[in-house]
C-alpha positions as CSV (number, residue, x, y, z in Angstrom):
1,M,20.7,29.1,22.6
2,L,17.8,28.3,19.9
3,Q,15.8,25.2,20.5
4,I,14.3,23.1,17.6
5,S,11.1,20.3,18.9
6,I,10.4,17.8,16.5
7,L,6.8,16.1,17.4
8,Y,6.3,13.0,15.7
9,T,3.9,10.1,14.5
10,G,4.3,6.9,12.7
11,D,2.4,3.8,11.2
12,I,-1.1,5.4,12.3
13,H,-3.0,3.0,9.9
14,G,-6.4,4.8,9.4
15,R,-6.9,5.2,13.1
16,V,-8.4,8.3,12.5
17,E,-9.8,8.7,16.4
18,R,-6.3,8.4,17.6
19,L,-5.0,10.7,14.7
20,T,-7.3,13.5,15.8
21,R,-6.1,13.0,19.2
22,A,-2.7,12.9,18.6
23,A,-3.3,16.0,16.2
24,Y,-4.7,17.9,19.6
25,L,-2.0,17.4,21.4
26,A,0.8,18.3,18.9
27,Q,-0.9,21.5,18.6
28,V,-1.1,22.4,22.2
29,H,2.6,21.5,22.3
30,R,3.5,23.5,19.0
31,A,1.5,26.6,20.9
32,E,3.3,26.3,24.1
33,L,6.7,25.6,22.3
34,T,6.2,28.4,20.0
35,A,5.0,31.3,22.5
36,A,8.5,30.4,24.6
37,G,10.3,31.0,21.5
38,K,11.3,27.7,20.2
39,H,10.8,26.2,16.6
40,V,8.6,23.4,15.8
41,L,8.3,20.8,13.2
42,L,5.4,17.9,13.0
43,L,6.6,15.0,11.1
44,D,5.1,11.5,10.2
45,A,7.1,8.9,9.4
46,G,5.0,6.9,7.1
47,D,1.7,4.7,6.7
48,V,-1.0,6.8,7.9
49,E,-3.5,5.0,5.4
50,E,-5.0,2.0,5.5
51,R,-6.7,0.4,2.9
52,Q,-9.2,-1.4,5.4
53,V,-10.3,1.9,6.1
54,L,-13.3,2.7,3.5
55,E,-12.0,6.7,3.2
56,S,-8.7,5.8,2.9
57,D,-9.5,3.0,0.0
58,L,-11.4,5.3,-1.7
59,T,-9.2,8.1,-2.3
60,K,-6.3,5.3,-2.8
61,G,-4.9,6.6,0.9
62,A,-5.1,10.4,0.2
63,A,-7.7,11.1,2.5
64,M,-5.6,10.2,5.5
65,F,-2.9,12.9,4.1
66,W,-5.3,15.5,3.8
67,L,-6.3,14.9,7.6
68,L,-2.3,15.3,8.4
69,K,-1.9,18.6,6.3
70,T,-5.3,19.9,8.2
71,A,-3.5,19.0,11.5
72,G,-0.6,21.1,10.6
73,Y,2.2,18.6,9.5
74,N,5.3,19.6,7.7
75,A,6.0,16.6,5.6
76,S,5.7,12.8,5.7
77,A,8.1,9.7,4.7
78,V,6.4,7.7,2.2
79,G,5.5,4.1,3.6
80,N,4.4,1.0,2.0
81,G,0.4,1.5,2.6
82,A,-0.8,3.4,-0.6
83,A,2.8,3.1,-2.7
84,L,2.8,-1.1,-2.4
85,T,-1.0,-1.5,-2.7
86,Y,-2.1,1.2,-5.4
87,G,1.2,1.5,-7.0
88,P,4.0,4.5,-6.9
89,S,1.8,6.4,-9.3
90,A,-0.6,6.9,-6.6
91,L,1.8,9.3,-4.7
92,A,1.5,12.0,-7.2
93,A,-2.3,12.3,-6.7
94,I,-1.8,12.0,-2.8
95,A,0.5,15.1,-2.9
96,R,-1.3,17.1,-5.4
97,S,-4.5,16.8,-3.5
98,S,-3.1,17.2,0.0
99,G,-0.2,19.7,-0.4
100,L,1.7,17.8,1.9
101,P,5.5,17.0,1.2
102,L,6.2,13.5,0.4
103,V,10.0,13.0,1.3
104,C,11.6,10.0,-0.2
105,A,15.0,9.7,-1.9
106,N,15.2,6.0,-2.8
107,M,12.2,5.6,-4.7
108,L,13.1,6.7,-8.6
109,T,11.9,6.0,-11.7
110,R,13.1,3.3,-14.3
111,D,14.6,5.6,-16.6
112,V,17.8,5.8,-18.6
113,H,18.4,8.9,-16.3
114,P,16.2,7.8,-13.0
115,T,14.1,10.5,-11.0
116,P,12.3,10.7,-7.7
117,V,8.7,8.9,-8.4
118,P,6.5,11.8,-9.2
119,G,4.8,13.4,-5.9
120,T,7.8,12.8,-4.0
121,T,10.9,14.8,-3.1
122,P,14.1,13.4,-2.0
123,T,14.7,16.2,0.4
124,L,13.0,19.0,2.2
125,I,14.5,22.2,3.9
126,V,12.7,23.8,6.4
127,P,13.6,27.1,8.0
128,C,13.7,27.6,11.5
129,G,14.6,30.8,12.4
130,P,18.1,31.7,11.6
131,V,18.6,27.6,11.0
132,R,17.8,25.4,7.8
133,V,16.7,21.8,8.7
134,G,17.5,19.5,5.6
135,L,15.0,16.3,5.9
136,I,16.0,13.0,3.7
137,G,13.3,10.9,2.9
138,L,13.7,7.0,3.1
139,T,11.4,4.2,2.8
140,S,11.5,0.5,3.3
141,P,12.4,-2.0,0.2
142,M,10.0,-4.1,1.2
143,H,12.6,-7.0,0.0
144,G,12.3,-6.2,-3.8
145,A,8.4,-6.2,-4.3
146,Y,8.3,-2.7,-5.7
147,E,10.9,-3.6,-8.4
148,R,9.0,-6.9,-9.2
149,L,5.8,-5.2,-9.0
150,Y,6.3,-1.6,-10.5
151,P,8.5,0.3,-13.2
152,V,10.7,1.7,-10.3
153,K,14.2,1.1,-8.8
154,M,15.3,1.5,-5.1
155,P,18.8,2.4,-4.7
156,D,20.5,1.3,-1.5
157,A,18.8,3.7,1.5
158,I,22.5,4.3,3.0
159,D,24.0,5.0,-0.1
160,V,21.3,7.6,-0.8
161,A,21.2,9.1,2.5
162,W,25.2,9.8,2.6
163,R,25.0,11.3,-0.9
164,Y,21.7,13.7,-0.2
165,A,23.3,14.2,3.6
166,H,26.6,16.1,2.0
167,A,24.5,17.9,-0.7
168,L,22.2,19.7,2.5
169,R,25.3,20.4,4.0
170,A,26.4,21.9,1.0
171,Q,23.0,24.1,0.6
172,G,23.7,25.5,4.2
173,C,21.6,23.0,6.3
174,E,23.1,23.4,9.8
175,L,20.8,20.6,10.8
176,V,20.5,17.1,8.9
177,G,17.9,14.6,9.6
178,V,16.1,11.3,8.3
179,L,12.2,10.8,8.0
180,S,12.6,7.0,7.6
181,H,10.3,4.3,6.9
182,L,12.9,1.6,6.7
183,G,12.2,0.1,10.4
184,Y,14.6,0.4,13.2
185,D,17.1,-2.2,12.5
186,L,17.9,-0.5,9.3
187,D,17.8,2.7,11.3
188,V,20.6,1.8,13.6
189,Q,22.7,0.7,10.5
190,L,22.2,4.2,9.1
191,A,23.1,5.8,12.5
192,K,26.3,3.8,12.2
193,A,27.2,4.5,8.9
194,L,26.3,8.5,8.7
195,P,27.2,9.8,12.3
196,D,27.0,13.3,11.3
197,L,23.2,12.9,10.9
198,N,21.3,15.0,13.8
199,F,18.5,12.6,14.6
200,I,16.5,10.1,12.7
201,I,12.9,9.8,13.1
202,G,11.2,6.3,12.1
203,G,8.3,3.9,11.3
204,H,7.6,1.0,9.6
205,S,8.6,-1.6,12.5
206,H,6.0,-0.7,14.7
207,T,8.8,0.2,17.2
208,L,8.0,2.1,20.5
209,L,11.1,3.8,22.2
210,D,10.1,5.5,25.7
211,Y,13.7,7.4,25.0
212,P,15.6,7.6,21.7
213,T,18.0,5.4,21.1
214,D,21.6,6.9,21.2
215,V,24.0,5.8,18.2
216,G,27.1,7.6,18.3
217,G,25.3,10.8,19.2
218,V,22.4,10.3,16.7
219,P,19.2,9.9,18.3
220,I,16.7,7.5,16.7
221,C,13.1,8.2,17.5
222,H,10.2,5.8,17.0
223,A,6.8,6.7,18.5
224,G,4.9,2.8,17.9
225,H,2.0,2.4,16.0
226,F,-1.7,3.4,15.7
227,G,-1.4,6.9,17.3
228,R,-0.8,5.8,20.8
229,Y,1.9,8.2,21.2
230,L,3.3,11.4,20.1
231,G,7.1,11.3,20.0
232,R,9.1,14.8,21.1
233,L,12.3,15.6,20.5
234,D,14.1,18.7,21.5
235,L,17.3,19.8,19.7
236,T,19.3,22.5,21.6
237,L,21.8,24.5,19.4
238,D,24.9,26.3,20.4
239,G,25.8,29.9,19.0
240,H,27.5,27.8,16.1
241,A,24.1,26.0,15.4
242,R,25.5,23.0,16.4
243,V,23.4,20.5,18.6
244,C,25.0,20.7,22.1
245,Q,22.2,19.1,23.7
246,W,19.2,16.9,22.8
247,F,16.5,14.9,24.7
248,G,13.4,13.1,23.7
249,Q,10.2,11.3,25.2
250,I,7.2,9.5,24.0
251,I,3.5,11.2,24.9
252,Q,0.8,9.0,25.3
253,V,-2.5,9.8,23.4
254,P,-5.5,9.6,25.7
255,E,-8.3,7.3,24.0
256,D,-11.0,9.5,25.0
257,G,-8.9,13.0,25.2
258,P,-9.9,16.1,23.2
259,E,-9.7,16.2,19.1
260,A,-8.3,18.6,17.1
261,P,-11.5,20.1,16.1
262,D,-10.3,21.3,12.4
263,V,-9.1,17.9,11.7
264,V,-12.7,16.3,13.1
265,R,-14.2,18.8,10.5
266,E,-12.0,17.7,7.9
267,W,-12.6,13.9,8.8
268,R,-16.6,14.6,8.9
269,R,-16.3,16.3,5.2
270,I,-14.4,13.0,4.0
271,Q,-17.0,10.8,5.4
272,A,-19.8,12.7,3.4
273,E,-18.0,12.8,0.3
274,A,-17.7,8.7,0.7
275,R,-21.0,8.3,1.4
276,R,-22.2,10.3,-1.9
277,V,-19.9,8.2,-3.9
278,L,-20.6,4.5,-2.6
279,R,-24.5,5.7,-3.5
280,E,-23.3,6.0,-7.2
281,Q,-24.9,3.4,-9.7
282,V,-21.7,1.3,-11.5
283,G,-23.9,-0.7,-13.6
284,S,-26.5,-3.8,-13.4
285,L,-26.9,-7.5,-13.4
286,S,-29.2,-9.6,-15.2
287,D,-28.8,-12.6,-12.9
288,D,-27.4,-13.2,-9.2
289,V,-24.3,-14.2,-9.0
290,E,-23.1,-16.5,-6.1
291,L,-19.4,-16.8,-4.5
292,A,-18.1,-20.3,-3.5
293,S,-14.4,-21.2,-2.7
294,D,-14.7,-24.9,-3.7
295,R,-16.6,-24.9,-7.1
296,A,-17.4,-22.8,-9.9
297,C,-19.1,-19.7,-9.2
298,G,-20.8,-16.9,-10.7
299,M,-18.5,-14.1,-8.9
300,G,-15.6,-16.0,-9.8
301,Q,-16.5,-16.4,-13.2
302,L,-17.5,-12.2,-13.4
303,L,-13.9,-11.7,-12.1
304,A,-12.2,-13.9,-14.7
305,D,-14.5,-12.7,-17.6
306,A,-13.2,-8.9,-16.5
307,L,-9.7,-9.5,-16.5
308,R,-9.7,-11.8,-19.7
309,L,-11.7,-9.0,-21.5
310,R,-9.3,-6.2,-19.9
311,L,-6.1,-7.9,-20.9
312,E,-7.2,-9.2,-24.3
313,A,-6.1,-12.5,-23.5
314,D,-6.9,-16.4,-24.6
315,A,-8.0,-17.2,-21.1
316,A,-8.2,-15.8,-17.6
317,L,-7.6,-17.6,-14.2
318,C,-8.0,-16.0,-10.7
319,I,-8.7,-17.2,-6.9
320,T,-12.1,-16.7,-5.1
321,G,-10.0,-15.0,-2.5
322,H,-10.1,-11.7,-4.2
323,L,-13.9,-11.7,-3.4
324,S,-15.8,-11.4,-0.3
325,T,-19.5,-11.8,-1.5
326,G,-21.7,-12.5,-4.1
327,L,-23.9,-9.4,-6.2
328,K,-27.8,-9.1,-6.6
329,A,-29.6,-9.1,-9.6
330,G,-30.6,-5.5,-10.3
331,P,-28.8,-2.2,-10.1
332,V,-25.4,-2.5,-8.8
333,F,-23.7,0.6,-6.8
334,L,-20.1,1.4,-5.8
335,G,-20.7,0.3,-2.2
336,D,-22.0,-3.1,-3.4
337,L,-18.7,-3.4,-5.4
338,I,-16.6,-2.6,-2.8
339,R,-18.0,-4.9,0.0
340,A,-17.5,-7.9,-2.8
341,C,-14.0,-6.8,-3.9
342,H,-11.7,-4.9,-2.2
343,S,-8.6,-6.9,-3.1
344,P,-5.3,-4.7,-3.6
345,A,-4.0,-7.3,-6.4
346,N,-3.3,-5.9,-9.8
347,P,-4.2,-7.3,-13.1
348,G,-1.6,-9.1,-15.1
349,V,-1.1,-10.9,-18.3
350,A,1.7,-13.4,-19.4
351,E,2.7,-16.0,-22.1
352,L,1.9,-19.7,-20.6
353,T,2.4,-22.7,-22.0
354,G,-0.7,-25.5,-21.6
355,E,1.5,-27.7,-19.4
356,Q,1.7,-24.6,-16.9
357,I,-1.9,-23.9,-16.9
358,A,-2.8,-27.1,-16.1
359,R,-0.3,-27.5,-13.5
360,A,-1.7,-24.1,-11.8
361,L,-5.2,-25.4,-11.9
362,E,-3.5,-28.7,-10.4
363,F,-1.7,-26.5,-7.7
364,G,-4.7,-24.5,-6.7
365,A,-6.9,-27.6,-6.2
366,A,-4.9,-28.8,-3.1
367,P,-6.8,-28.6,-0.1
368,D,-3.6,-27.3,1.7
369,V,-3.7,-24.4,-0.5
370,W,-7.0,-23.2,-1.3
371,K,-8.8,-23.9,2.1
372,Q,-5.9,-21.3,3.3
373,T,-6.8,-17.7,4.7
374,P,-3.8,-15.4,4.6
375,H,-3.3,-12.3,5.9
376,A,-2.7,-11.0,2.2
377,L,-6.3,-11.7,1.5
378,R,-7.5,-10.6,5.0
379,G,-8.8,-13.5,6.1
380,N,-10.7,-14.6,3.1
381,T,-10.3,-18.2,2.2
382,V,-7.9,-18.7,-1.2
383,G,-10.6,-20.7,-2.9
384,I,-10.0,-22.7,-6.2
385,V,-9.3,-21.6,-9.1
386,Q,-12.0,-20.1,-11.3
387,V,-11.5,-19.4,-15.1
388,S,-12.4,-17.5,-18.5
389,G,-11.9,-18.9,-21.8
390,L,-11.0,-22.3,-20.2
391,S,-13.1,-25.1,-18.5
392,Y,-11.6,-28.1,-16.6
393,H,-12.7,-31.2,-14.7
394,L,-12.2,-30.9,-10.9
395,D,-12.6,-34.0,-8.3
396,H,-11.7,-33.2,-5.1
397,S,-11.7,-36.8,-3.7
398,A,-9.0,-37.4,-6.5
399,P,-5.1,-38.2,-5.1
400,P,-2.5,-35.4,-5.5
401,G,-1.8,-34.7,-9.4
402,K,-4.9,-36.2,-10.5
403,R,-7.5,-33.7,-9.1
404,V,-8.0,-32.1,-12.6
405,S,-8.2,-33.1,-16.0
406,G,-10.0,-32.5,-19.2
407,V,-8.7,-28.8,-19.3
408,R,-10.2,-27.1,-22.5
409,L,-10.1,-23.5,-24.0
410,M,-13.0,-22.6,-25.8
411,G,-13.8,-25.9,-26.2
412,R,-10.7,-27.4,-27.6
413,P,-7.9,-29.7,-25.6
414,V,-5.1,-27.4,-24.4
415,E,-1.8,-28.6,-26.2
416,R,0.7,-28.9,-23.3
417,K,3.7,-27.5,-25.5
418,A,1.5,-24.4,-27.0
419,V,1.9,-20.7,-25.6
420,Y,-1.2,-19.1,-24.3
421,R,-2.1,-15.4,-23.6
422,V,-3.6,-15.6,-20.1
423,A,-4.5,-13.0,-17.8
424,A,-4.7,-13.4,-14.0
425,T,-3.3,-11.2,-10.9
426,D,-0.2,-10.6,-9.3
427,Y,-1.1,-13.4,-6.7
428,E,-1.7,-15.9,-9.2
429,L,1.6,-14.8,-11.2
430,M,4.0,-14.2,-8.7
431,P,6.1,-17.7,-8.8
432,Q,6.7,-17.8,-4.9
433,R,2.9,-18.6,-4.6
434,G,3.0,-21.5,-6.5
435,Y,0.9,-21.3,-9.1
436,V,3.2,-20.9,-11.8
437,P,6.4,-21.5,-9.7
438,G,9.0,-20.9,-13.0
439,L,7.8,-17.7,-14.4
440,D,10.1,-14.8,-14.6
441,P,8.2,-12.0,-13.0
442,A,10.0,-9.5,-15.5
443,A,8.2,-11.7,-18.5
444,V,4.8,-10.3,-16.8
445,Q,2.8,-7.4,-17.8
446,F,1.2,-5.8,-14.8
447,D,-1.3,-3.2,-15.0
448,S,-0.2,-1.3,-12.0
449,R,-2.4,1.3,-12.3
450,V,-5.9,-0.4,-11.3
451,Q,-7.1,-2.8,-8.6
452,L,-9.3,-5.6,-9.2
453,R,-12.4,-3.6,-7.8
454,E,-11.6,-1.0,-10.9
455,V,-11.2,-3.8,-13.1
456,L,-14.9,-5.1,-12.2
457,Q,-16.1,-1.5,-12.2
458,D,-14.9,-0.9,-15.8
459,H,-16.6,-4.3,-17.2
460,F,-19.7,-3.1,-15.6
461,A,-19.5,0.2,-17.6
462,L,-19.3,-2.0,-21.0
463,F,-22.4,-3.5,-20.2
464,D,-26.2,-2.7,-19.5
465,P,-27.1,-4.6,-18.2
466,L,-24.0,-7.3,-17.9
467,V,-25.2,-10.6,-18.3
468,P,-22.9,-12.9,-16.3
469,G,-21.8,-16.2,-17.4
470,L,-23.5,-18.9,-15.3
471,R,-22.6,-22.1,-16.7
472,P,-20.3,-23.5,-14.8
473,R,-16.6,-24.2,-16.1
474,I,-15.4,-26.5,-13.7
475,L,-17.2,-29.6,-14.1
476,S,-17.7,-32.0,-11.2
477,P,-17.6,-36.0,-11.6
478,Q,-20.9,-37.2,-12.5
């Protein structure tokens, strides 16, 4: 008899103090099992990163994968934390800097002959004594968001898994399993469609299973979220390398339990480097720029200017919800910029008619729109639409449809049928937000390589000092 034990976590979302303790538990179990002649894999089901954690955000998620590698993980599924926030292009840097395999078979380049997104591998074969374990990685398609925002294709996960499962068997893998960030419901569908799988280690839905769900003999394992539990699945193989028995459980991670010393040391190194980077000066301002959600503000106009210049547009528009605070005159450091703007939005540019521009401004002036505090903005008020290259009159007391008037571009009235090149972000340009409802996302040129903080940082680098446009471009009734 041969036993292979799989230890697993998922959806840690930047809870470093939990990860260090889960890593300690995993190391203890691995040492005990290895001493008893067992074979051990340590896997993560994705979303270890978290943009709200400074050290994770500064490295576009990579810092959290450095911790996984230090903890001894064999592989991680690709979650949506980094891939959706920073774009799939961030995965190459994560894989390169961490050395941790990122397993994902259903995110491909949008080429004539699609290939796995750089930094990912569709499958991973891990030798465990005389047995070869084949892993297939799958990630959530996020309801088509990847394909709308980035140059990738997301083929059907079940079709992909079926094809790679057969390929891994043909390569001599006695065990074939899925490392999934699809969510529990899709994992159940997957197990029903591929009854020859030996296991599914899943995440994304934050499901906590005290014991694996048995779907036609396939164990589906989920360990919840935030590193509160370490999962363990024991597979017993007979003399023909077939699974003859399995048993799974979850182990609670104590809140005040011991931490893995090597992971703690790596985290302290990451924190020290982050403190150094935050002290780097990105530029300087000639004047204070304030932030306001209900009127023209220097900070909103500064962001709009940066978008218009970067994308070589006739005009730019953006909500203040991307911003958290203003900036003081004088030196501006990276830490200041991060506090002011930690939005995950990407810049984009589209051809809009004057009528569409006016409608977007009117839509953004509605109180039930600009006063919202959606989760996507982490609680920031959406705010009215700030502009660059444009000016308009705003009357908060006017009835719906009459709040915005006198829209002008570079001093001239905007023509309803004329077409203008307008810079904004994926927040304002995605039609479901309501600002430009009829816009085809495929017609928008998104710069998915950068976030708004980087747009501002590059803007500061062009001017020393930066003299912001402080004259209000949104005019109120006299």
